[in-house]
C-alpha positions as CSV (number, residue, x, y, z in Angstrom):
1,X,37.6,13.4,8.8
2,X,40.9,11.4,8.3
3,X,44.0,13.4,7.6
4,X,45.7,12.6,4.2
5,X,48.8,14.6,5.1
6,X,51.8,13.5,7.1
7,X,54.6,15.8,8.1
8,X,57.8,13.8,7.9
9,X,60.5,16.3,8.8
10,X,60.7,19.9,10.0
11,X,63.4,22.5,10.3
12,X,63.1,25.8,12.0
13,X,64.6,28.5,9.9
14,X,62.8,31.6,11.0
15,X,61.7,32.2,14.6
16,X,58.4,30.4,15.1
17,X,58.3,29.0,11.6
18,X,59.2,25.6,10.3
19,X,60.1,24.4,6.8
20,X,58.3,21.0,6.4
21,X,58.8,17.9,4.4
22,X,55.6,15.9,4.0
23,X,53.5,13.5,2.0
24,X,50.0,14.1,0.8
25,X,47.9,11.0,-0.2
26,X,45.4,11.4,-3.0
27,X,43.2,9.0,-5.0
28,X,45.7,9.1,-7.8
29,X,49.0,8.8,-5.9
30,X,51.1,10.3,-3.2
31,X,52.6,13.8,-3.5
32,X,55.9,14.6,-1.9
33,X,56.0,18.1,-0.5
34,X,57.0,20.9,-0.8
35,X,55.8,20.6,-4.4
36,X,55.4,22.9,-7.4
37,X,52.4,22.1,-9.6
38,X,52.4,23.0,-13.3
39,X,49.3,24.7,-14.5
40,X,47.1,23.0,-17.1
41,X,44.2,25.5,-17.2
42,X,42.4,23.9,-20.2
43,X,43.3,20.3,-19.3
44,X,46.8,20.5,-20.7
45,X,50.1,22.0,-19.7
46,X,50.8,24.0,-22.8
47,X,52.9,22.2,-25.4
48,X,53.5,19.1,-23.2
49,X,52.1,15.6,-23.3
50,X,51.3,13.7,-20.2
51,X,54.3,11.5,-20.8
52,X,56.5,14.6,-20.8
53,X,55.2,15.6,-17.4
54,X,55.8,12.1,-16.0
55,X,59.3,12.1,-17.4
56,X,60.0,15.5,-16.0
57,X,58.9,14.4,-12.5
58,X,55.7,16.4,-12.3
59,X,53.7,15.0,-9.4
60,X,50.4,16.9,-9.8
61,X,48.9,19.3,-12.4
62,X,46.2,21.9,-12.2
63,X,43.0,22.3,-14.2
64,X,40.6,25.3,-14.0
65,X,36.9,24.9,-13.2
66,X,35.7,28.1,-14.9
67,X,37.5,27.4,-18.2
68,X,36.7,23.7,-18.4
69,X,33.0,24.4,-17.4
70,X,32.8,26.7,-20.5
71,X,34.8,24.5,-22.9
72,X,34.3,21.6,-23.4
73,X,31.9,21.5,-20.5
74,X,31.8,19.4,-17.3
75,X,29.2,17.1,-18.7
76,X,31.4,16.2,-21.7
77,X,34.4,15.5,-19.4
78,X,32.3,13.4,-17.0
79,X,31.0,11.4,-20.0
80,X,34.6,10.7,-21.0
81,X,35.3,9.2,-17.6
82,X,36.5,12.3,-15.8
83,X,39.4,14.7,-16.3
84,X,42.1,12.1,-15.8
85,X,40.9,10.0,-18.6
86,X,39.9,12.9,-20.8
87,X,43.5,14.4,-20.7
88,X,45.4,11.1,-20.4
89,X,47.0,11.9,-17.1
90,X,46.9,9.3,-14.4
91,X,48.5,11.3,-11.6
92,X,46.9,13.7,-9.1
93,X,45.0,16.8,-10.4
94,X,44.0,19.9,-8.4
95,X,41.2,22.0,-9.8
96,X,40.9,25.7,-9.0
97,X,37.4,26.7,-8.2
98,X,37.0,29.6,-10.6
99,X,37.6,32.1,-7.7
100,X,40.7,33.5,-9.4
101,X,38.6,34.5,-12.4
102,X,36.5,36.7,-10.0
103,X,39.7,38.8,-9.9
104,X,41.2,38.3,-13.4
105,X,37.9,38.8,-15.3
106,X,36.7,41.7,-13.3
107,X,35.4,43.5,-16.3
108,X,33.3,40.6,-17.3
109,X,31.6,39.7,-14.0
110,X,29.2,40.9,-11.3
111,X,29.6,39.6,-7.8
112,X,26.3,38.6,-6.0
113,X,25.6,37.2,-2.6
114,X,25.1,33.7,-4.0
115,X,28.0,33.7,-6.5
116,X,29.3,35.4,-9.6
117,X,27.6,36.2,-12.9
118,X,30.1,36.2,-15.8
119,X,29.9,37.3,-19.4
120,X,31.8,34.4,-21.1
121,X,35.1,35.6,-22.5
122,X,34.4,33.1,-25.4
123,X,31.1,34.3,-26.7
124,X,29.7,36.9,-24.3
125,X,26.9,34.6,-23.0
126,X,25.9,34.9,-19.4
127,X,27.1,32.1,-17.1
128,X,26.8,31.8,-13.3
129,X,29.3,30.2,-10.9
130,X,28.7,29.9,-7.2
131,X,29.8,27.6,-4.5
132,X,27.3,24.8,-5.3
133,X,28.0,25.0,-9.1
134,X,31.7,25.1,-8.6
135,X,31.8,22.0,-6.4
136,X,29.4,20.2,-8.8
137,X,31.7,20.9,-11.8
138,X,34.7,19.8,-9.8
139,X,32.8,16.7,-8.8
140,X,32.1,15.9,-12.4
141,X,35.7,16.5,-13.3
142,X,36.8,14.0,-10.7
143,X,39.8,16.0,-9.5
144,X,41.8,14.7,-6.6
145,X,41.8,18.1,-4.8
146,X,38.8,20.5,-5.3
147,X,39.2,24.1,-4.1
148,X,36.4,26.0,-2.4
149,X,34.8,28.8,-4.4
150,X,36.0,32.1,-3.0
151,X,36.4,35.8,-3.9
152,X,40.0,36.6,-4.9
153,X,40.0,40.3,-4.0
154,X,42.2,42.8,-5.8
155,X,45.1,44.8,-4.5
156,X,44.8,47.4,-3.2
157,X,41.4,47.2,-1.6
158,X,39.8,49.1,1.2
159,X,39.3,47.5,4.6
160,X,35.5,47.9,4.1
161,X,35.7,45.9,0.8
162,X,38.0,43.3,2.5
163,X,35.6,42.8,5.4
164,X,32.7,42.1,3.0
165,X,34.8,39.9,0.8
166,X,36.0,37.7,3.7
167,X,32.4,37.3,4.9
168,X,31.4,36.2,1.4
169,X,34.3,33.8,1.1
170,X,33.4,32.2,4.5
171,X,29.8,31.9,3.6
172,X,30.6,30.3,0.3
173,X,33.2,27.9,2.0
174,X,30.5,26.7,4.4
175,X,28.2,25.9,1.4
176,X,31.1,24.2,-0.4
177,X,31.7,22.0,2.6
178,X,28.1,20.7,2.4
179,X,28.3,19.6,-1.2
180,X,28.9,16.0,-2.2
181,X,32.3,15.2,-3.6
182,X,33.8,12.7,-6.1
183,X,35.1,9.5,-4.7
184,X,38.3,10.1,-2.8
185,X,38.2,13.8,-3.6
186,X,39.9,16.2,-1.1
187,X,38.7,19.7,-0.4
188,X,40.7,22.7,0.4
189,X,39.5,26.0,2.0
190,X,41.0,29.3,0.9
191,X,42.2,32.0,3.3
192,X,41.5,35.6,2.1
193,X,41.8,38.9,3.8
194,X,44.3,40.9,1.8
195,X,46.9,42.7,3.9
196,X,44.7,42.9,7.0
197,X,46.1,40.6,9.7
198,X,42.9,40.3,11.7
199,X,40.9,39.4,8.6
200,X,43.4,36.8,7.5
201,X,43.4,35.2,11.0
202,X,39.6,35.4,11.2
203,X,39.2,33.7,7.8
204,X,41.8,31.0,8.7
205,X,40.2,30.3,12.1
206,X,36.7,30.0,10.7
207,X,37.7,27.8,7.8
208,X,39.5,25.5,10.3
209,X,36.3,25.4,12.3
210,X,34.4,24.3,9.2
211,X,37.1,21.6,8.6
212,X,38.9,20.9,5.3
213,X,41.5,18.5,4.1
214,X,43.9,21.3,3.4
215,X,44.1,25.1,3.3
216,X,45.3,27.6,0.7
217,X,46.5,31.2,1.1
218,X,44.7,33.1,-1.7
219,X,44.5,36.7,-2.8
220,X,48.3,36.9,-3.3
221,X,50.4,37.5,-6.4
222,X,47.7,39.9,-7.6
223,X,50.0,42.9,-8.1
224,X,51.0,43.6,-4.5
225,X,54.6,44.4,-3.5
226,X,56.6,41.4,-2.2
227,X,56.6,42.6,1.4
228,X,52.7,42.7,1.3
229,X,52.7,39.2,-0.2
230,X,54.8,37.8,2.6
231,X,52.8,39.6,5.3
232,X,49.5,38.2,3.9
233,X,51.1,34.8,3.9
234,X,52.4,35.0,7.4
235,X,49.0,36.2,8.7
236,X,47.2,33.3,7.1
237,X,49.7,30.5,7.9
238,X,50.0,31.4,11.5
239,X,46.3,30.6,12.1
240,X,46.1,27.4,10.2
241,X,46.4,23.9,11.7
242,X,50.0,22.5,11.5
243,X,48.8,19.0,10.6
244,X,47.2,20.0,7.3
245,X,48.8,20.9,3.9
246,X,49.2,24.6,3.2
247,X,49.0,25.8,-0.4
248,X,50.2,29.3,-1.6
249,X,48.2,30.0,-4.7
250,X,49.7,31.5,-7.8
251,X,53.3,32.0,-6.6
252,X,56.1,30.7,-8.8
253,X,59.0,33.1,-8.1
254,X,61.7,30.8,-6.8
255,X,62.8,33.1,-4.0
256,X,59.2,33.6,-2.9
257,X,58.8,29.8,-2.9
258,X,61.9,29.4,-0.6
259,X,60.6,32.2,1.7
260,X,57.2,30.6,1.8
261,X,58.6,27.2,2.6
262,X,60.6,28.8,5.4
263,X,57.2,29.9,6.8
264,X,55.6,26.5,6.6
265,X,54.0,26.3,3.1
266,X,53.8,22.9,1.3
267,X,52.3,23.5,-2.2
268,X,52.7,26.1,-5.0
269,X,51.5,26.7,-8.5
270,X,52.1,29.2,-11.2
271,X,51.9,29.7,-15.0
272,X,55.4,31.2,-14.9
273,X,57.5,28.3,-16.3
274,X,55.2,27.8,-19.3
275,X,54.4,31.4,-20.0
276,X,58.0,32.4,-19.9
277,X,58.9,29.6,-22.2
278,X,56.3,30.8,-24.8
279,X,57.9,34.2,-24.5
280,X,61.4,32.8,-25.2
281,X,62.7,32.9,-21.7
282,X,64.5,30.0,-20.0
283,X,64.8,29.6,-16.2
284,X,68.4,28.8,-15.2
285,X,70.0,28.4,-11.8
286,X,71.0,32.1,-11.7
287,X,67.8,33.6,-13.0
288,X,66.5,33.6,-16.5
289,X,67.9,33.7,-20.1
290,X,66.1,35.5,-22.9
291,X,67.0,32.9,-25.6
292,X,65.3,34.9,-28.3
293,X,68.0,37.6,-28.0
294,X,70.3,38.2,-31.0
295,X,73.5,37.5,-29.0
296,X,72.5,33.8,-29.0
297,X,72.3,33.5,-32.9
298,X,75.6,31.6,-33.1
299,X,75.8,30.3,-29.5
300,X,76.1,26.5,-29.8
301,X,76.0,25.8,-26.1
302,X,73.0,24.2,-24.5
303,X,70.3,26.5,-23.0
304,X,71.9,25.8,-19.6
305,X,75.3,24.2,-19.3
306,X,75.2,21.2,-16.9
307,X,71.4,20.7,-17.3
308,X,70.3,17.2,-18.3
309,X,66.9,17.9,-19.6
310,X,66.0,16.7,-23.1
311,X,66.3,20.2,-24.5
312,X,69.8,20.8,-23.2
313,X,71.1,17.3,-24.0
314,X,70.1,17.6,-27.7
315,X,69.9,21.2,-28.8
316,X,71.7,24.5,-28.7
317,X,70.7,28.1,-27.8
318,X,71.2,29.0,-31.5
319,X,68.7,26.4,-32.7
320,X,66.1,27.1,-30.0
321,X,66.4,30.8,-30.8
322,X,66.0,30.1,-34.5
323,X,62.8,28.1,-33.8
324,X,61.4,30.8,-31.6
325,X,62.0,33.6,-34.1
326,X,60.6,31.4,-36.9
327,X,57.5,30.9,-34.7
328,X,58.0,27.1,-34.8
329,X,56.1,25.5,-31.9
330,X,59.0,23.2,-31.2
331,X,60.9,26.1,-29.7
332,X,58.2,26.8,-27.2
333,X,58.0,23.1,-26.4
334,X,61.7,22.7,-25.8
335,X,61.9,25.7,-23.5
336,X,58.8,24.5,-21.6
337,X,60.5,21.1,-21.1
338,X,63.6,22.9,-19.8
339,X,61.6,25.2,-17.5
340,X,59.4,22.5,-16.0
341,X,62.6,20.4,-15.5
342,X,64.3,23.3,-13.8
343,X,61.5,23.7,-11.4
344,X,61.4,20.0,-10.7
345,X,65.1,19.9,-9.9
346,X,64.8,23.0,-7.7
347,X,62.0,21.5,-5.7
348,X,63.7,18.1,-5.4
349,X,66.9,19.8,-4.1
350,X,64.7,21.9,-1.7
351,X,63.1,18.7,-0.3
352,X,66.4,17.0,0.1
353,X,67.8,20.0,2.0
354,X,65.0,19.7,4.6
355,X,65.6,16.0,4.9
356,X,69.2,16.7,5.6
357,X,68.5,19.5,8.0
358,X,70.2,22.0,5.6
359,X,67.3,24.1,4.4
360,X,68.9,27.2,5.8
361,X,72.0,26.6,3.5
362,X,69.7,25.9,0.6
363,X,67.9,29.2,1.3
364,X,71.2,31.1,1.4
365,X,72.4,29.5,-1.9
366,X,69.1,30.4,-3.6
367,X,69.4,34.0,-2.6
368,X,73.0,34.1,-3.8
369,X,72.1,32.5,-7.1
370,X,69.0,34.5,-7.8
371,X,69.4,37.9,-6.0
372,X,71.0,39.7,-9.0
373,X,68.2,38.5,-11.4
374,X,65.4,40.0,-9.3
375,X,63.9,43.5,-9.6
376,X,65.5,46.0,-7.2
377,X,62.4,46.1,-5.0
378,X,62.7,42.3,-4.5
379,X,66.5,41.9,-4.1
380,X,66.8,43.1,-0.5
């Protein structure tokens, strides 16, 4: 199996851990890492057009196997020529396997040895998703990176539950590895194990033995405290091959991104920039700004002074606030443009700091800028 990933530069920041700059080659283009990937669950990043994403510097977007399987259906997307053509995006796409829905839709599913039976959140009908079906759907979608079907376990969970869950994830990963893939499609295994170091290491080791193009750390950002998140990350990363890309799933907090990069992670995704925008919140260099607040009713400054995104170049806080409170979709769109831009700039500066051998300084500045904006439990 040829390796699509090349590490271009490393810098040791924490003992035994290296921040990495790399390049990941896919069928629809090269991805410069570390990278943040906007989430397009339904085949769209909410409120944005593909040309917006290109203009904002997004390198890769995510789609969701479970949701696209239900609506409009994998067969429809395949008939359209695949997900890239269907959604008008010619850059790389990563598809989640549906494993996260095993966690998020826990009241609508039953886990079996061969997969998961769901009651559709759309109409209540019974649908089944297992490793073979998940990979078949992702093959039909034609994504550049297909994730293995896994069980994203809840937090907290007992050791007994975690042992059984890891065994299931490994069994499913072996089946996923046997399935045919779309032309040029890469496949990533997912490390599970909760907060149990030996289980994380066992899962990482056995996934490596199966052999994948890249590896993800799953089962994080599911309600656990930050120290547990970082422990789970460290346990998993330490047992993964250094020459393959590492993806921390579902993490979008900028300090957590910095700390994960310091521990050797290359890829991130989260709904945070788009979800916060829809709730009227803008990410700025020192945290976030609740633009819907009354104090901005006559504030004619840009959302973030010094920002060169389309929103900040052309509109004011007062206008965006007016749109949001009038429930005009343009307000959500403008804040989404700003937030995706803010993340793109953050990741571009992060990559440049590794290239310059100054990631430790970038890390210090990020903590200085963002510490006061974090909940007390996270600000230490």
